C-alpha positions in Angstrom: 0.0 0.0 0.0 1.3 3.4 -1.0 0.7 6.3 1.4 1.3 10.0 1.0 2.0 12.4 3.9 1.2 16.0 4.3 2.7 18.0 7.2 1.6 21.6 8.1 4.2 23.0 10.5 2.7 26.1 11.9 3.8 28.6 14.6 1.4 27.2 17.2 0.6 23.6 16.0 1.8 21.0 13.6 -0.7 18.8 11.7 -0.1 15.5 9.8 -2.4 13.8 7.3 -2.0 10.5 5.6 -3.9 9.6 2.4 -3.8 6.5 0.2 -3.6 6.3 -3.6 -7.3 7.1 -3.9 -6.9 10.2 -1.7 -8.8 8.8 1.2 -7.6 10.0 4.6 -6.3 7.1 6.7 -4.9 9.0 9.6 -4.3 12.5 11.0 -2.8 14.0 14.1 -2.0 17.4 15.6 0.7 18.4 18.2 1.9 21.7 19.6 4.9 23.0 17.6 6.9 24.3 20.6 10.4 25.6 20.1 11.6 22.9 17.7 9.7 22.5 14.4 11.7 19.3 13.5 10.7 17.6 16.7 7.0 18.6 16.2 7.0 17.3 12.7 8.5 13.9 13.8 6.0 13.7 16.7 3.0 14.5 14.4 4.2 11.9 11.9 4.5 9.1 14.6 1.1 9.8 16.1 -0.4 9.8 12.6 1.2 6.4 11.8 0.0 5.0 15.1 -3.5 6.2 14.5 -3.6 4.7 11.0 -2.0 1.5 12.1 0.6 1.6 9.3 4.4 1.5 9.0 6.6 4.4 8.1 7.9 2.5 5.1 4.5 2.7 3.4 5.0 6.5 2.9 6.3 7.0 -0.7 6.2 10.8 -0.7 5.9 13.7 1.8 5.1 17.3 1.2 5.6 19.9 4.0 4.0 23.3 4.3 3.7 26.0 6.9 6.2 28.4 8.2 8.4 25.6 9.5 8.3 23.5 6.3 12.1 24.1 5.8 12.7 22.3 9.1 11.3 19.0 8.0 14.4 16.9 6.9 12.3 14.0 5.5 10.1 16.1 3.2 10.4 15.4 -0.5 9.0 18.8 -1.4 8.1 22.0 0.4 5.0 23.9 -0.8 3.6 27.2 0.4 0.5 27.4 2.6 -1.4 29.2 -0.2 -1.3 26.2 -2.5 -1.9 23.6 0.3 -4.9 25.4 1.9 -6.3 25.9 -1.6 -6.0 22.3 -2.4 -7.3 21.1 0.9 -10.3 23.4 0.8 -11.2 22.5 -2.8 -11.0 18.8 -1.9 -13.4 19.2 1.0 -15.7 21.7 -0.8 -15.4 21.5 -4.6 -17.5 24.6 -5.0 -14.9 26.7 -3.2 -13.8 29.8 -5.0 -12.5 31.9 -2.0 -10.5 30.6 1.0 -10.1 32.6 4.2 -7.3 31.1 6.3 -6.6 32.6 9.7 -3.8 30.8 11.4 -1.6 31.2 14.5 0.7 33.9 13.2 -0.6 35.0 9.8 -3.8 35.2 7.7 -4.5 35.0 4.1 -7.3 35.2 1.5 -7.1 33.0 -1.6 -9.2 33.2 -4.7 -9.4 30.1 -7.0 -11.0 29.2 -10.3 -13.5 26.4 -10.9 -10.7 23.8 -11.3 -9.2 24.7 -7.9 -6.2 26.6 -9.3 -5.1 29.6 -7.3 -5.5 32.8 -9.3 -4.9 35.5 -6.6 -4.1 35.9 -2.9 -3.3 38.4 -0.2 -1.4 37.6 3.0 -0.8 39.2 6.3 2.5 37.8 7.7 4.1 40.9 9.1 2.0 41.3 12.3 0.2 38.9 14.7 -2.9 41.2 14.8 -5.8 39.5 13.2 -4.5 36.0 13.9 -4.8 33.2 16.4 -1.9 34.5 18.4 -3.8 37.8 18.8 -6.8 36.0 20.3 -4.5 33.9 22.5 -2.9 36.9 24.0 -6.3 38.6 24.6 -7.8 35.5 26.1 -5.0 35.3 28.6 -5.4 39.0 29.5 -9.2 38.6 29.9 -8.8 35.4 31.8 -11.1 33.6 29.4 -10.4 30.1 27.9 -9.4 30.5 24.3 -12.0 27.9 23.1 -14.7 29.8 24.9 -14.1 33.2 23.4 -16.3 32.6 20.3 -19.4 31.6 22.4 -18.8 34.5 24.7 -18.8 37.0 21.8 -22.1 35.6 20.6 -23.7 36.6 24.0 -22.8 40.2 23.6 -25.6 42.6 22.7 -23.1 45.4 22.0 -19.4 45.6 21.3 -16.7 47.8 22.6 -14.6 49.1 19.6 -10.9 48.2 19.8 -9.0 51.1 18.1 -5.5 49.6 18.2 -4.4 47.5 15.3 -1.2 46.3 17.1 -1.4 43.3 19.4 0.8 45.0 22.1 -1.3 48.2 22.1 -4.6 46.3 21.9 -3.5 44.4 25.0 -3.0 47.7 26.9 -6.4 48.9 25.6 -8.1 45.7 26.9 -6.6 46.3 30.3 -8.0 49.8 30.3 -11.4 48.7 29.2 -11.5 46.1 32.0 -10.6 48.8 34.5 -13.6 50.8 33.2 -15.9 47.8 34.0 -16.9 47.0 30.4 -18.4 43.6 30.2 -16.0 40.9 29.0 -18.3 39.7 26.3 -18.5 43.2 24.8 -14.7 43.5 24.8 -14.4 40.0 23.2 -16.8 40.9 20.5 -14.9 44.1 19.8 -11.7 42.0 19.5 -13.4 39.7 17.1 -14.6 42.7 15.0 -11.0 43.9 14.7 -9.9 40.6 13.3 -12.8 40.7 10.8 -11.9 44.2 9.7 -8.3 43.3 9.0 -9.5 40.2 7.1 -11.9 42.4 5.1 -9.1 44.6 3.9 -7.4 41.5 2.3 -10.7 40.3 0.9 -11.2 43.7 -0.8 -7.8 43.5 -2.4 -8.3 40.0 -3.8 -12.0 40.1 -4.5 -14.5 37.4 -3.4 -16.5 34.8 -5.2 -18.9 32.1 -3.9 -18.5 29.7 -2.3 -16.4 30.8 0.6 -14.5 28.3 2.8 -12.7 29.2 6.0 -9.6 27.2 7.2 -7.2 27.4 10.1 -7.7 27.2 13.8 -9.6 30.5 14.1 -12.3 28.9 11.9 -13.4 27.0 15.1 -14.3 30.3 16.7 -18.0 30.8 16.2 -17.8 34.5 17.0 -15.3 35.3 14.2 -17.2 33.1 11.7 -20.5 34.8 12.5 -19.1 38.3 12.2 -17.4 37.4 8.9 -20.6 35.9 7.5 -22.5 39.1 8.4 -19.8 41.3 6.8 -19.7 39.2 3.6 -23.5 38.8 3.5 -23.1 35.1 2.6 -22.5 31.8 4.4 -19.0 30.4 5.1 -18.2 26.7 4.8 -16.1 25.3 7.7 -14.9 21.7 8.0 -15.2 19.9 11.3 -11.4 20.1 11.7 -10.4 23.3 9.8 -6.9 23.4 11.2 -6.2 20.1 9.3 -6.9 21.6 5.8 -3.4 22.7 5.1 -1.9 19.3 5.9 -4.7 17.6 3.9 -3.8 19.8 0.9 -0.1 18.9 1.3 -0.9 15.2 1.4 -3.1 15.4 -1.8 -0.4 17.4 -3.6 2.1 14.7 -2.6 -0.3 12.1 -4.1 -0.6 14.1 -7.3 3.1 14.3 -7.7 
């Protein structure tokens, strides 16, 4: 049996996906990246193999993506996140024409044609504002579990505008808002709005076509997805495990090769 491995080595987490010759997913895993990308890649691979119940020798090709892709010594090829998230989203939702990926340290908007080929994209990789790291920092400052922020934002009747576009300044702004006794849910909704506004700027530069698919860990945040849907005036497709889409795309590209 021939297997193909996709690895997405991100700033916060590393995902691995194994597919067979038919493109069927046989195993997947996720681990925290930590300080050593190469260790995270190896760990994700071993967990993926164990979950699938297969041997390493069955892997005939590996494609690595993500910011740490250059750190994967056993990768046969290294491909950008743009191509991998596009391929993964298109495989899950063949009607996809626009992909919004918000990851740990960067975000991107990808526009594709009806065959799944990338025709344009915009990327924010210079600042953590508008990314998962931004939400992680704010969750810590608000003393709210990161996975509860989306639901908390949905409870808010109003939102407190966050004027700072920098993570460091926004953190100071949140401290000030807490001191003024603003409800946490209203602050959280304002933080979510700032992410949506930064994403909207990329969407405007690239353009948008139906259907829209969202990938990356932030896609699990109901508050961000809801505000984005309202802003776009159209539904957004989200897979059950959106953080695995990049690794899935990498595995499928390894299979194609």
